[in-house]
N, C-alpha and C positions, 0 to 999 in steps of 0.2 A: 315876329308878323302875323297876325290873325289874319286870314283870307277867306272869303266867303265862294266856293267855289259853284256856279248854277250852270249845271250842265244834267241833259236827262241822258245821256249814254251812261249806264252804271259800270260798262266795264271801264271805260276812258276816266270818269270821276276815280272809280276805285284805284287807280294805277297813277294818276296823277296826285291824287292823296296821300298815299305812298308815297313817291318821289319825293315830293316838294316837304314833306317831311322830314324823309331820311336824308334828303341830300343839304337843306338848309334850316332845318329846324323849323320851319313853316307849323304851324296849326291850322289847318286846313277844315272849315264846315262845309258841307256838302248839300245844297236844296237842288231838286231834281225838277221844282217846277216854279213859273214865274209871281205866281199869288203866293205860294208859300216863302217862297225871298223875299217879296215885299211885304209881308207880315212880318219875317223875321229883320230885315235891314229897318223897319220902325220901331224897333224896340233896342235892338242890337247894332254896336260897334266892329266895326272892320277896320283893319287898315288899307283894304283892298279888296275889289270886286273883280274876279275870271268869270264872264258872261258869254255863253252859248247863246245865239240868238235865235234858233227853232227849240222854243219850247213850249209845253203845254200851258194851259190854266192862261199865262200871260204872255206871250213873246219877248224876246229879248227885247225887242227894238221899243217896244210899248213900257215895258217896266223900265228901261232907260230913259225914257221920255218924264216917266212920274216919278223918279228919282231927281232928278233934274227940276222937274216943276218944283219941289218943294226943297228946290235947295240942299238938297244931297249932296255933297261933294267930296264923298268918296273915290279914288280913283276906280276907271272901270278900265281893265283891258277886254277886249271883247274876241273871241276864239270862233272864228269864221270859213266858211268852205268857200265864201264866195269870195272872186279872187279879181274882180274885172277893178279898173282903174274909181269909175261911178261906184260901185259899192264900199270901196274904201274910203274914198272922200262922202259917203253919205253917212258911215257909221262915225267918224268924227265930227260931222254935223250934226248929227244924232246926239252928242254927249259923251263920246266915248272919249277917253283921253290914250288911246292906243289899241292897235289889232293886232292880231296876230293870226295867219292865215291855218288851217289845218290841209295836211299836218305837219307838226313843227316838231324841233327840238325842246326838250324840256330845260337844258342848259338858257336857251332864248327867253324863255318863260319868265326865267327866274330873275335872267338880268333887267328883261323889263320891267318886272314886279318892283324890283330893286328901284330903277330908274323912276318910274311912276312913285312911289311914297317919296322917293326925294325932293322929286319937284315938288311936291303935294305940300312938303312943309315951308315952302316959299322961298323966299332970298335970303332970308336970314338964318337959315338951315340949309346950305345948297348940299352938304354932304350927310354922309351917316358918320358922324364925329362931334366933337364938343371939345372944342380947344386942341391938348396933345392926344387927346384920346380919340382913336380913329379907328372904325370897323373896316377891315379889307374884306369887303364881300366874296372876292374869289376866290382868299385861301382862309374864308369863316376863323380868322382870327383878329384879336383887336391889339393895338400899337398903340405904346407911349412913348411921344418923342421917336418914333421907328424901330422902337424895343419891342419885344413879342410881351404880351402879360399871359402870367398863368393862369388859367382858368380852370376850374371844372366845366363839363356839358351844362350842368344846371346856374352855374354861378354865368358862364358863356349867354344861356336864354335868357337871362332875367337883366343882365348889362346891357344885350341887343334891344328889349323892349326898351330900358332907358334911353338910349342914345337915342331911337328911333322918334322919344319925343323929348327929347333932351330941351330942356327951358319948360315945359309943359307938365305939370302935375299928376302922375296915374296911380292909380291905388292897387290894393294889394290882389282886388278879386280880377281886374281889367289886365294886370301882370300873370295872375293864374293861368286866363284866360288864353293868353300868349304863348304859354309853355306849352311843350310837346304833349299830348292826351296822355301819352303811355306812362309818362309820370302819376301814376294813380296815387302815389303815395306823397306828393305835394301838397300840402294844403294851407290855408294864409299863414298859419305859424311858420309853416317850412319859409314860405318867402320871407317874413321877418329875418329869419337865421341866416337867407342867402343875403339878403339886404348888407347885414352886420360883417357877412364874410367879405362882402364885395368893398365895404367901409376902410375893410383894413386893406384890403390889398392896392386901394387908388390912394393910401395915405400917401403924403409926397410928393405925390403924381400931376398937382395944377386941375385935378378934377373930384369933386367930392358930390356924395347924397344928403340932399336937403329934404327933412321930414318938416310936410305945411298940414300941421294939424286939420285934422276931417276934410284932407284933399288928396294927400298921398304923398309920392316921393317924387322927386325933383332930381335930373343928372343936371350941375351946373359946371361952370369952369370957374375957378377963383379967379378974383381980378389982376394979380401979378402972374398967372399963366399963362 
């Protein structure tokens, strides 16, 4: 999962980025200014946004309004120190999908992000799953018909990206952008190797990875699975 964290407190931003990467394997990009974040969101794709409201350049409320005005539907979770009912209701009316008051536990933030991404996929994709293949987000493991699937950390990271987009094509660069950035030696060719390994491990599971020429890879359930 690729997250854009928009937060102007460097210490909090660095801690959150490290913690989400370490605990959940998220790729977290950080912007400390509302205008900079808006420029990035115009040209880059993220699975979710974690947004602080008190930002320099362009405050979080104005940024959120601009995103929704141009029909950017990226899920947005607002971090806020404001905890009154009016503030919470206002945040949701402004276009946020969820909010989390400060201070917070990172475990709750992780759970809310998973729920946001799951909901953003619509009624046809209510879980992080594809047929018998299910991602247990709490245990950080995949199962097939309830049986754990043995994966290396990098295989797990790639399969997680695919299951989040199951039924939708995603190309090698988009996959690479969502793999933990500490893997400096992972390049586009390495993604091909990881896809090849995953195809072997998914053989006879009822789920397969399809290559769509010019579009990328799609995780699909076989008709009889």
